[in-house]
N, C-alpha and C positions, 0 to 999 in steps of 0.2 A: 504494500500500500504506500502511496506517496505520502511524504511527511506533511506537506501543506495542502489543506483541503480548501478549495475555493467554491463558494456558493455558485450553483449553476453548472459546475463541472460534471460531465458524464463520467462515472467511474467504472461502469460495467454495462454491458448489454448483450443480449443473445436472443435467438429465435428457437423455440422448441416446437417440434412436430409431434403432436399427440395423435395416436391411432386408437382404434377400438381395442387393440391388444394392450395399449398403455392403460386403458381404463380397467381391463380385466386384471392386469397385474397389480394396479393400485387397489382394486377391490379386495384382492387376496391379501395384500399387505395390511390394509386398514380394517378389513372386516365389513366394509360398507358395500353390501350387495344389493342396494336398491336398484330395481330393474330399470329405472330411468337412465341409468348409466350404461346399459348394454342392450336394451330392447326398444326398437323403434315403435312397436305397437303400443307399448305401455306409455312411453314418453308422449306420443301423439294423443292417446286416450285421456291423459291428464292435462292436456292443453299446452304442452311444450313444443317448441319448434323442431325437436329431434332429440337424439341421445345427447346427454350433457356430460361434460367432464365434471368430476367431483370438485366442489369448491375448494376443499382442503388440498387437493392435488394442485390446482391452479395457484393457490396461495403458497404452497411449498416450493413449486418450481420457480416462482417469482423471487422469493427470498434466497434461494440457493444460487441465484445468479451472482450474488455478492461474495460468496465464499471464496472463489479463487482470488478475488481482489483483496479481501480481508486477510486471507492466509490462515485464519483461525475463526471458526464459527462461534467459538466461545466469546468473541468480542461483541456479539449481538446481545443487546440488553433488553430490547422491547421490539415487538412487531405487531402491527395491527392493520386491518384492511376493512373496507366495506365492500360487500359483493354487489356489484351494480348491474352486470349483464352476464348471462351464462355463456360458456364456451360450448358451442354445438359441434360435436365430432361426427363428421360424415363417415358413413361406412366405407366408402372408397377413397376419398381424398384425405380423411382425417381432419385435423385443424392445426393451424399455426398460431402460436402465441408469442408475441414480441414483448420483451422486457427491457426497459431502459432505466438505469439507476443513476440518479442525479443528486448531488449534494444540495440539500435544502436549507440547512442551518448548521452552524458550528459554534461550540463554546469551548471552554478550556479543556474539559475532560471527555466530551461526547460530541457526536455529530448526528444529524438527522439526514437519512438518505431517503429520498422520495422515489418510489417505484411507479413507473408508468407501464401498465400492463394492458395490452390490447390484443384483440382477435378480430379479424375482418374489419380493420379500421375503427373498431369500437372499443372503448375503455371497459374492461371487465372487472377490474378491481379499483374502487375509488378510495382515495385517501390512504393509499398503501404507503406506510411509513415505517422505517426501521431506525431505531436508535442504536448507535454503536459506540463502543468505547474507543477513544482515539489512542493509538499506540504511542 
């Protein structure tokens, strides 16, 4: 991680491709087997636009974007988001999620990193902020 943190500086970014297989793997790891995450008929029947990625999967992949830059995930002090839009995962194409991490605020001991998380040009996590310990 760079020594000087400047507000507005992009510190990490990436694009993640989610597939239906990604959702099945996450369901197995998390125990969340809600059928809206793997069955189109169920998702449609409850009024959803299609099979959705788990919210916690989206949240996790977003914050994980910072780990290579931080060098130590133990430097993450707080993390919070608002779920604003679902990530619809197409059976054939999957879904691409983009994450951009920008320095939002800095004080003596900590910094706030703002995560912009989008899918299909739509913000899917609102007010996604990570408080980190400055090294």
